[in-house]
C-alpha positions in Angstrom: 134.5 67.8 84.6 136.8 70.5 86.0 139.2 69.8 88.7 139.7 71.3 92.1 143.4 72.4 92.0 143.8 72.7 95.7 142.2 69.4 96.6 142.6 67.3 93.5 138.9 66.5 93.6 136.6 66.9 90.5 134.1 69.7 90.8 130.5 68.8 90.2 130.0 71.1 87.2 132.5 71.9 84.4 132.7 74.4 81.6 131.8 71.6 79.2 128.5 71.1 81.2 127.7 74.8 80.9 128.4 74.8 77.1 126.1 71.7 76.7 123.5 73.6 78.7 123.8 76.6 76.4 123.2 74.4 73.3 120.2 72.9 75.1 118.7 76.3 75.9 119.1 77.6 72.3 115.6 78.9 71.3 114.3 78.4 74.8 116.0 81.0 77.1 116.7 84.5 75.8 120.2 85.8 75.6 119.2 88.8 77.7 120.4 92.3 76.9 123.2 94.1 78.7 122.5 97.8 79.5 125.1 100.4 80.5 124.4 102.6 83.6 125.8 106.1 83.4 124.9 106.8 87.0 126.5 103.7 88.5 129.5 104.1 86.2 130.0 107.6 87.7 129.9 106.2 91.2 132.2 103.3 90.6 134.6 105.3 88.4 134.5 102.7 85.7 131.9 101.3 83.2 129.0 99.4 84.9 126.7 97.2 82.8 123.4 95.6 83.9 122.8 92.0 82.8 119.0 92.1 82.5 117.7 88.6 83.5 114.6 90.5 84.8 113.7 90.5 81.1 114.2 86.7 80.8 111.2 84.4 80.1 109.1 84.1 83.3 110.8 87.2 84.6 114.0 85.6 86.0 117.0 83.4 85.3 115.3 80.3 86.9 114.0 78.9 83.6 117.5 78.2 82.4 118.4 75.7 85.2 114.9 74.3 85.4 114.8 73.5 81.6 118.3 71.9 81.6 117.3 69.7 84.7 114.0 68.5 83.2 115.4 68.0 79.7 118.0 65.7 81.2 115.4 63.3 82.7 114.9 59.8 81.3 111.6 59.0 79.4 110.5 57.1 82.5 111.2 60.0 84.8 109.4 62.4 82.5 106.4 60.1 82.4 106.2 60.4 86.2 106.1 64.2 86.1 108.1 66.7 88.2 107.4 68.5 91.4 108.8 71.7 92.9 108.3 74.1 95.8 108.8 77.8 95.6 107.2 81.2 96.4 107.7 82.5 93.0 110.6 82.5 90.4 111.6 78.8 90.6 107.9 77.9 90.5 107.4 79.8 87.2 110.6 78.5 85.7 109.7 74.9 86.4 106.2 75.4 85.2 107.3 76.8 81.8 110.2 74.4 81.3 107.9 71.4 82.0 105.3 72.7 79.6 107.8 73.2 76.9 109.0 69.6 77.3 105.6 68.1 77.6 106.1 67.0 81.2 103.4 67.2 83.9 104.3 69.6 86.7 103.1 70.1 90.3 104.3 73.1 92.3 103.7 73.6 96.0 103.6 77.2 97.1 103.1 78.8 100.5 99.5 79.9 101.2 100.7 83.5 101.5 102.5 83.5 98.1 101.7 86.6 96.1 98.6 86.1 94.0 100.3 87.3 90.7 103.0 84.7 91.1 100.5 81.9 91.8 98.4 83.0 88.8 101.5 83.1 86.5 102.6 79.6 87.7 99.2 78.2 86.8 99.2 80.0 83.4 102.6 78.4 82.6 100.9 75.0 83.0 101.6 73.8 86.5 99.2 72.4 88.9 99.6 74.7 91.9 99.0 73.4 95.5 99.1 75.9 98.3 100.5 74.4 101.5 102.0 75.9 104.7 103.0 79.4 105.6 106.6 79.3 104.6 108.6 77.8 101.7 110.2 75.2 104.0 106.7 73.7 104.6 106.0 73.7 100.9 109.3 71.9 100.3 108.4 69.2 102.7 105.0 68.8 101.1 106.7 68.6 97.6 109.2 66.0 98.7 106.4 63.9 100.3 104.5 64.2 97.0 107.6 63.0 95.1 107.8 59.9 97.5 104.1 59.1 97.0 103.9 59.6 93.3 107.3 59.0 91.9 107.5 62.5 90.5 111.0 63.9 90.3 111.7 66.7 92.7 113.4 69.7 91.0 115.6 71.5 93.4 116.0 75.2 92.9 119.8 75.3 93.2 121.4 72.1 94.6 121.8 70.0 91.4 124.6 70.0 88.7 122.1 70.4 85.8 120.5 73.4 87.4 123.8 75.1 88.1 125.0 74.4 84.6 121.9 76.0 83.2 122.4 79.1 85.3 126.0 79.2 84.2 125.0 80.0 80.7 124.6 83.6 81.9 128.4 83.7 82.5 129.1 82.7 78.9 126.7 85.5 77.7 128.5 88.0 79.9 131.9 87.2 78.4 130.4 87.4 74.9 128.7 90.7 75.5 131.4 92.4 77.6 134.7 90.7 76.9 136.6 93.4 78.8 134.7 92.7 82.1 136.9 92.7 85.3 134.2 92.1 88.0 130.9 90.3 88.0 128.5 90.9 90.9 125.7 88.4 91.6 123.0 88.0 94.2 123.3 84.8 96.3 120.6 82.8 98.0 121.2 79.0 97.8 124.1 79.7 95.5 123.2 78.1 92.2 123.4 81.2 90.1 126.7 82.6 91.2 128.2 79.0 91.3 127.2 78.5 87.6 128.5 81.8 86.5 131.8 81.3 88.3 132.3 77.8 86.7 131.9 79.3 83.2 133.8 82.6 83.8 136.7 81.3 85.8 137.4 78.5 83.3 137.8 81.1 80.5 138.8 84.2 82.3 140.4 83.4 85.7 141.4 87.0 86.1 137.7 88.1 86.4 136.7 88.8 90.0 133.3 87.2 91.1 131.5 88.9 94.0 128.5 87.3 95.6 125.9 89.5 97.5 123.6 88.4 100.3 121.1 90.3 102.3 122.5 90.8 105.8 119.4 89.3 107.4 119.7 86.1 105.3 123.5 85.7 105.0 124.3 82.0 105.4 127.4 82.0 103.2 129.9 84.2 105.2 129.7 81.9 108.3 129.6 78.8 106.2 132.7 79.8 104.2 134.5 80.6 107.5 133.6 77.2 108.9 134.4 75.3 105.7 131.0 73.7 105.4 127.3 74.7 104.8 125.7 76.0 108.0 122.1 76.9 108.7 121.1 80.2 110.1 117.9 80.6 112.1 114.9 82.5 110.7 116.4 84.4 107.8 114.6 87.7 107.3 114.8 90.1 104.4 112.6 91.8 101.9 114.6 90.0 99.1 112.6 86.8 99.0 114.6 85.5 96.0 117.7 85.2 98.1 116.1 84.4 101.5 117.7 81.0 102.0 118.7 79.6 105.4 121.4 77.2 104.3 123.7 77.0 101.3 123.3 74.2 98.8 125.9 71.4 99.2 127.0 71.5 95.5 126.9 75.3 95.1 128.8 75.7 98.3 131.7 73.7 97.1 131.9 75.6 93.8 131.6 79.0 95.5 134.3 78.0 98.1 136.7 77.3 95.2 135.7 79.8 92.5 134.0 82.9 94.0 136.4 85.6 95.2 134.1 87.2 97.8 130.6 87.2 99.3 129.4 90.5 100.7 126.3 91.5 102.6 123.9 94.5 102.1 121.3 96.1 104.3 117.6 96.4 103.8 118.2 100.2 103.2 120.8 99.3 100.5 118.3 97.0 98.8 115.4 99.4 98.8 117.7 102.2 97.5 118.9 99.9 94.8 115.4 99.0 93.7 114.5 102.7 93.5 117.6 103.4 91.5 116.9 100.6 89.0 113.4 102.0 88.5 114.3 105.6 88.2 117.7 105.6 86.5 117.7 102.3 84.5 113.9 102.2 83.9 114.1 98.5 85.1 111.4 96.9 87.2 113.6 94.6 89.5 112.7 92.6 92.6 114.8 93.2 95.7 116.8 90.1 95.2 117.5 91.1 91.6 118.7 94.5 92.8 121.2 93.1 95.4 124.2 93.5 93.1 123.3 97.2 92.6 122.9 97.5 96.4 126.5 96.3 96.8 127.7 98.9 94.3 125.9 101.7 96.0 127.2 100.6 99.5 130.9 100.7 98.5 131.2 101.8 94.9 135.0 102.4 94.8 135.8 98.9 95.9 135.0 97.4 92.5 137.4 97.2 89.6 135.7 97.9 86.3 134.3 97.2 83.9 131.7 95.8 86.2 128.7 93.6 85.3 125.8 93.5 87.8 123.4 90.6 87.2 119.7 91.7 87.7 118.5 88.2 88.4 114.7 88.8 88.4 111.9 91.2 88.0 108.9 89.4 89.6 108.0 91.8 92.3 104.6 91.9 93.9 103.0 95.4 93.3 102.3 95.8 97.0 105.9 94.9 97.9 107.1 97.3 95.3 105.1 100.1 96.7 106.4 99.5 100.3 109.9 99.0 99.1 110.0 102.1 97.0 108.7 104.2 99.9 111.4 102.6 102.1 113.9 103.4 99.4 112.8 107.0 99.2 113.2 107.3 102.9 116.7 105.7 102.8 117.7 108.2 100.1 116.4 111.1 102.2 113.5 111.8 99.8 110.7 110.7 102.0 110.3 112.5 105.4 107.9 111.5 108.2 107.4 113.8 111.2 105.0 114.7 113.9 104.5 118.2 115.3 102.1 120.0 117.6 100.2 123.2 116.8 97.5 125.3 118.3 94.0 123.9 117.6 92.3 126.9 115.9 90.7 127.6 112.5 93.3 128.0 109.8 96.2 126.4 111.8 96.6 123.5 109.4 96.4 125.8 106.4 99.2 127.9 107.8 101.3 124.8 108.4 100.8 123.7 104.8 101.8 127.1 103.6 105.1 126.8 105.4 105.7 123.4 103.8 104.7 124.8 100.3 107.2 127.7 100.7 109.9 125.1 101.6 109.0 123.2 98.4 108.0 120.0 100.2 105.3 117.8 98.6 102.7 116.6 101.1 101.8 113.0 100.5 99.6 112.4 103.6 98.3 114.3 106.6 96.9 112.8 109.9 95.3 115.4 112.2 94.7 114.3 115.8 92.7 116.4 118.3 91.6 113.9 120.9 94.5 112.4 122.8 95.2 112.5 126.5 98.8 113.6 125.8 97.6 116.9 124.2 96.7 120.1 126.0 93.2 121.5 125.8 94.1 123.8 122.9 96.6 121.6 121.1 96.4 119.3 118.1 99.0 116.9 116.7 99.7 116.5 113.0 101.6 113.6 111.4 103.0 114.4 108.0 104.5 112.3 105.2 106.4 114.4 102.8 108.3 113.9 99.5 111.6 115.8 99.5 114.5 116.3 97.2 117.2 114.6 99.4 118.9 114.8 102.8 119.8 118.5 102.5 116.2 119.4 101.6 115.0 117.5 104.7 117.2 119.8 106.8 115.7 122.8 105.1 112.2 121.7 105.7 112.9 121.0 109.4 114.5 124.4 109.8 111.6 126.2 108.2 109.1 124.5 110.5 111.1 125.4 113.6 111.6 129.0 112.5 107.8 129.2 112.0 107.4 128.2 115.7 106.3 124.6 115.3 107.4 122.0 117.8 108.7 118.9 115.9 108.2 115.8 118.0 111.0 113.1 118.1 
């Protein structure tokens, strides 16, 4: 095991552990590709590469840690089966890993878990039980199941074997991009960034490791300031994969020692990053997986390159993707919603649409209201949703409407 230089206490996971995990995962987890991003490189002023764990088996990095954890169980523990709780990625990782190892698995998922993720978890071989409205309730049910049946509870991030498995990504990054100077990783409970930091810092202590949390679910900054894991009430973010209210005890210790910085990003940053990944990199990435890109977009010149951003997963529910992309277009100034009033007469709506056409705005949706006590006898209100070319074009559209005599409502 590696040692904590500042405290003289052994860390829970070492480089040797990660290397053993890499051997164990040979033929199981893919060594995912690394793609360059010309657009992000231009923003950062240095090469930016995307480590595509969204293309991993089950669609995320989680299968790495789950497999190493289950493979390390004794024959007696394997015979008892394993149990986990998750709303998506960890569920699928445990289900596949257990199936590959011939171990029975039960996964508790919230009743509101996205149907595609529930179906995928079943298809990978797990018995799925829907319980509770949030992941915390599913976790309690899974732990109770473990007590009642003797099944081994597989924690998503707070176990040395899981962290070692995730750390194999760090070894791959150094092999694929030996000149790397900064690695940016999304952070929920902390298992992924902790594992990567263990591997990378042991071999390249000069590489800067930056963790990224959603601002609405950022438990690490206050915990690091306090020197111990702290819980935050009601974490809220679109990035379900990193929506964790309390750091894991083992990852926290590793992150405290090895990770250089933990930043936060806004929901607008996340949605803009998801949109960029889809449009520029042709990558379907879930909001949590796009969090490193969000950090690059938020403050591109603060990263020393070459930079590697880890796209941790791509299991995004289509409905969430639709909403997030629309939000991302709005954040990028490419989606404009507005209300305006016009005279209620034949041809008035057609005339309005002609103005928008001349301004080169694409009308996505129109809502026409005539009966409302706020309106005058001869007035109608129109709500428009427009696709635009960016912030400057939004100004052009608004100016064209006002010059045509339309009253744009606040």
